[in-house]
Phi, psi and omega in degrees: 000130177261160174146195182238136174236158181248131182227170182244111175246115181052035173089359178254131172277124181229160172257131184248129178293142170252025180290343176158161178301325185278339176258013184296127179246158176246130172251140174304155173311132179298314182302317180291327176296309175306315180297316185298315180301317177300322181297315178296328175289327178290324181293332178269357175072032181276140180223154173070217179309315183300320180291322176292328174298313189286320172301322178291319177294325180293317179294325180294319182291330189279330182256013173293137183306135179268157178284349183261119182274148176243120183274124183281147170296157169307317178298317181292320179298327182287340185269359184258022187283325183277121184261139177250156176282145177301145181285153178284162189297133178086000186240132177289145175299141171289151182293125177288164169290120185252127180289136179286149180300139178302142180282148176295151178312139175281145174297137173319133184283143183282151186295151186304324185275009177076001178294151182299151171292152185282083180245150183299135184253141181280121176309131173290130182271117183267138175274111181244133181232160181202139175249121191238120190235136178213117180258111175241330190261077182284146179272331185248358177221163179301140185290163181255124184291331198256331194299327174292323172292320181301313185300314180302315184284327173302317174299319178299318178293322179294314177300322180294331178277358172106016168296115175299328183217112172242124182246122181250125178229134173233155170059050185269139164279182185304311183295318178295324178295317181295315180295317178296325178290320179293327176287326180283335170307320181298313174299325180294319179300333184262004189260157170269319174248148162227132179233132167237122184241129179232137175234125179152193182280143175226158179211156176242137178218126179051033179085358177253130180266141185228143173267130187261121174286168188283348180256014186295143170230112191227118182245335186213168180292333178295343175282338185314306182294343181261339187248349189231172177243121182294144177306326179300325178293326175295313181294327178302322178288314182292324188290359179277353179285162184276322191246300190239131169237118183231128180234125176242127188238105174264063195225027186254029185291151177303119202251118173303334175296325186295316185295328181290323190280338182296338182283340184245351184282146174271344187271177185300154185296331182295343190289332172245098182243166169291139179078198182247169176271151177292153190225162176229095180284160182295165184292144183089000178246134175239127176242126192242131176257133179300333179223153185291148183307134180092347177253171182253140177271135183276139175281337169098152175263352181264196180288352182220158168294165179294326181289315182295327173303304184294318181297314184297320183281317187285328178303334185267356179288110179300139175083015179263108176297156192299319181297312175298319183309311184284334165300318178290328174298315186288319176301323180294310179295325177300311183296320178295324179261009181056041171085002181282342178227132175233106172305156179216140175255146176229138183095190185210165173237171187295137182275357180270354181215145177261151185235118177242129172292320172232125181296166178292000000 
């Protein structure tokens, strides 16, 4: 349908030809056109019939279709739906109905119960650090074949599961072991997870567990505080982390120090025993022994101890929550050793959160 329609563009009322989108023309406002033609007639000094004839000719020429097409925008096209009748001669067109500009989309309404909108949440990144220790080359007793290799492979497994900082130290004397723990304490304070893994000789005396450095010279119980590191010191370091504190000890091996000390100790014979003594760590701390208290962990005939073999394998399994992880490690070790070795866990972690080395 052809003709002129009046729309409002940028605050000006114009007439738009509806001959088609490609032929759309823009006509100036009729009132403004009449005023302009009157000004030109005044400038020419025209009066009476000559003035009326000039104004009619002026408006006719001004409203003649232009050869330059104006392509209406989608919004403008939407506002030309209302068609007006052509004005009678001598009558200005009535203002057409102009469609309002579309309002911007409304923001989603908040839930009535005040809950937050269901939007995708970025997974929180947890800072996890580990100290892995392996003592094989003892100077005063026979060496242990596997702890050094066990520690290296455990460190690799922890890195593979996403630990940002894994410190591997092997064959440490007492001073070096203290330095390693002191340095790791600073890391643990800033971490969500802290893991300390120790493979090597350990001993229990009078209910206190000790980790034995490679340079230890122990002939009596009185030497322990000077030659070894109490497990309590290790726990104090690990327990600085915010969420998960884990200490894993593959240190319950049949210990040559114990046999030598039994001849000189003044305490009860149980005070120097095979394996380590049970402990009660603080809430939020999990301590895992490669063998139950009072029992001996095997060093193994292969490249790794039975406990390290199971731990290295199971830690990489997606979706194993930490409590179930060590249940699985226990079952694997029992199977590998024919029931001779049974790992045991002490302490607990928060029941309000699940902890995964590898997410599902």
